[in-house]
C-alpha positions as CSV (number, residue, x, y, z in Angstrom):
1,M,-22.1,3.3,-14.7
2,N,-21.2,1.0,-17.8
3,A,-20.3,-2.8,-17.4
4,I,-16.4,-2.4,-18.2
5,A,-16.5,0.3,-15.7
6,Y,-18.2,-1.6,-12.9
7,Y,-15.8,-4.7,-13.7
8,F,-12.7,-2.6,-13.3
9,V,-14.0,-0.9,-10.1
10,N,-15.2,-4.1,-8.2
11,A,-11.9,-5.7,-9.8
12,M,-10.0,-2.9,-7.8
13,E,-11.9,-3.1,-4.8
14,S,-11.5,-6.9,-4.6
15,E,-7.4,-6.1,-4.9
16,T,-7.6,-3.5,-2.2
17,S,-9.6,-5.9,0.1
18,A,-7.0,-8.8,-0.6
19,I,-4.1,-6.4,0.1
20,A,-5.8,-4.9,3.6
21,R,-6.3,-8.7,4.6
22,G,-2.9,-9.8,3.7
23,L,-1.4,-6.6,5.8
24,R,-3.9,-7.5,8.9
25,R,-2.0,-10.9,8.8
26,R,1.2,-9.5,8.5
27,D,1.8,-11.7,5.3
28,P,5.4,-11.3,4.3
29,D,4.7,-12.6,0.8
30,L,2.1,-9.8,-0.1
31,L,4.9,-7.3,1.1
32,D,7.6,-8.9,-1.0
33,R,5.0,-8.9,-3.8
34,L,4.1,-5.0,-3.4
35,I,7.9,-4.0,-3.0
36,E,8.6,-5.6,-6.3
37,Q,5.6,-4.2,-8.1
38,Y,6.4,-0.3,-6.7
39,Q,10.0,-0.3,-5.6
40,H,11.4,1.3,-8.7
41,R,8.6,4.1,-9.2
42,L,8.2,4.8,-5.4
43,L,12.2,4.8,-5.1
44,R,12.6,7.3,-8.3
45,Y,9.6,9.6,-6.9
46,L,11.5,9.8,-3.4
47,V,14.7,10.7,-5.2
48,Y,12.8,13.4,-7.0
49,L,11.0,14.8,-4.1
50,S,14.3,15.2,-1.9
51,G,17.1,15.4,-4.2
52,N,19.1,12.9,-2.2
53,R,19.6,9.3,-3.0
54,D,20.6,8.4,0.7
55,L,17.3,10.2,1.9
56,A,15.2,8.7,-0.4
57,E,16.3,4.9,0.4
58,D,15.8,6.0,4.4
59,L,12.4,7.2,3.3
60,F,11.4,4.0,1.0
61,Q,12.3,1.9,3.7
62,E,10.3,4.0,6.4
63,T,7.3,3.9,3.6
64,W,7.0,0.2,4.2
65,I,7.6,0.0,7.6
66,R,4.0,2.5,7.5
67,V,2.6,0.1,5.6
68,L,2.9,-2.5,7.9
69,E,2.1,-0.6,10.9
70,R,-0.9,0.9,9.5
71,G,-2.2,-2.8,8.2
72,A,-1.7,-3.5,12.0
73,I,-3.3,-0.4,13.2
74,S,-6.4,-0.8,11.1
75,T,-6.9,-4.2,12.6
76,M,-6.7,-3.3,16.0
77,A,-9.0,-0.4,15.4
78,G,-11.3,-3.1,13.7
79,T,-11.2,-1.0,10.4
80,N,-13.0,-2.3,7.6
81,S,-11.2,-2.8,4.3
82,A,-13.2,-0.1,2.2
83,R,-12.2,2.4,5.1
84,G,-8.9,1.1,5.3
85,S,-8.1,1.5,1.8
86,T,-8.1,5.1,2.2
87,R,-5.4,4.8,4.8
88,W,-3.1,4.0,1.6
89,R,-3.3,7.7,0.5
90,G,-2.3,9.1,3.8
91,I,1.2,7.5,4.0
């Protein structure tokens, strides 16, 4: 792996670890930042999938509840941040 790719992989792993730590602490600022960063894309995607704005908004809220729950579950189960990061894909 070249140096540039290695840098970006490490930066992404570091960011993922920071997100996992924040979720374990139930950091409200982290959730605010995540929602701010992803809200528009996520809502558009959910509207596209469901074809219904009201349903998409319900799914949007449920998604963030699950993010918080999964962060707490990974803490209780003793999941390390590397394994916990795969949980994002299952939400």
